[in-house]
N, C-alpha and C positions, 0 to 999 in steps of 0.2 A: 183284167189287163188295161182296159183301157180305164180303169180308175187308179190308175199308177200299181199295178201289181208288176214288178218285173219278171222277164220272160228270158230265156227260154225255161221253161219247167215241163215236167212229165206227170203224168197221173196216169196208173193202171190199176184194172180191177179184174179180178177172176170172175165178177157177175155184175150184173146192171139189171134194173127194173123196166128201163123205158128206153132200151138201146133204139137206134135209127139209122136207117141206111140212106141212100139217096132217094128223090123222090118223097121223101116221108114216110118210107115202108118200114116196117119193123124190123128189129133186128134181134133175133131170138139168142139169148145166151144160156149157159148153162153152167152151175156153181163149179168152178174151178176146172170148167172144161176147157174155155178158151181164154184168149189173150185179147182186153177191151183196152186200148193204149190212146191216149190223148197227149199232142206235143202241143203247146202251147207257146208262140212267138210273137215278142213285143217289138216294136221297130220293126216291122215286115212290110216289105213293098211288092205288093202281089202283082205288081206290073212286071216286075225282074222274074218273077217266078211262073209265068203264064201257062206252063204245063206242069205244075205241081204236082196235082194229081196222079198223071201218069208215072213222072218222076218217082214218087215216093212207091207207089206201086212196083216198079221195076227194081228199088231197093229192097222191098218186103221179099220179092222174089229172089233175090241175089244171095238174100240171108238165111232163107230157107233152103234154099239149095246147097247153100255153104255149110251149114248146121248139119243137114239131114239130106242132104242128095237127091231131095224130091224134087219130080218135074213139075214144078208150077207154071202154068203161063197166065198172061193177062187177056181179059175180055176188056177191052177199052171201054171207057177210061179208068175202072175202079175195082172191077172185080178180079180177084184172085181165083184161078180155078185149077183145079188137080182132079183128073181122072173125070174130067169132062160136069163136074159138079162144083159149085164154090164152094171156099173153102176161107174166104176173106173179102174183106171191101174196105177201102179208103173213103172218107169224107170229109173235104176241106172247107172250112167258112173262114173267110177273111174279111177284112172292112180296110179300107182307104183312110188315111187320116186327112183332117183339113188341113186345106192351105197347103197342101203338097207334101205335108209330113208322112211320114211311114205309119202304116195301119198295125194290125195286128191281126195273126191267124192261130187257128186251132188246126191241126191235119189228127181226125180221129181214124183209128183203125181197128178193126173189130177182125182176129183171127180164130178160126176154128182149129183147136190143136187137139185136146184130149176128149173130145165129146165121144160118147158111144152111140147116141141115137140123138134126132131131132124129129120134133113131133110131124104130125100129117097136117099140112100136105109139103110142107118143105122138105120132107125127108127125100122126095125124089130129085130134089135140085142142090141139097147141101150134103156136105162132107166135112170130113175133119183129117186130119195128118191120121190121128189115131186108126180111125175108121179105114183109110186106105192102107195101112202096113202093120195095125194092131201094137205100132211100139208107144208108149205112155212117154212124153217130154216136159221138160222142165219150161216151164214159163218164166221164170226169171230170167234163165240163160238169153231166151228170145230177148224178154223188154230191154236188156242190158245192151244187147247188140243194136237193137233198134234204136236207142238212144245215141250209142256211139256214133252209129252211121249217119242218122238224121241231124242231129246235133253238130257234128263236123260238118256236114254238107252244106247245112244251111248257114 
């Protein structure tokens, strides 16, 4: 975006090879199990959205509850929790433009949706919606709802 690519735009993946979370931690992804979603915003002023990460978490929580009625909670500032285990996370990276101009922002969201297992040792701390209640869900429905909510809000 800093090279003139217009935004906003989204990128979604059903797997990733080098996913990462906050503090440089690895984010484990499973082919076709989770939704790995990025929203890139150009002309973004991070000073206006100082609580962006928690606000995105609240919107993810609301969307998942609206679609499937699940009791997602937020562990401040960027973890989505289901049944006392992590089922998702948000990572926001932004820049401030030069000379007071708006910068850009990438909102990364990783959601464990249809995974049936996680590798040791994260299997004790991670979960998916499917592990929680056994239901397989549409990743595209979730991606569409995220895009409508986030682009409409930002």
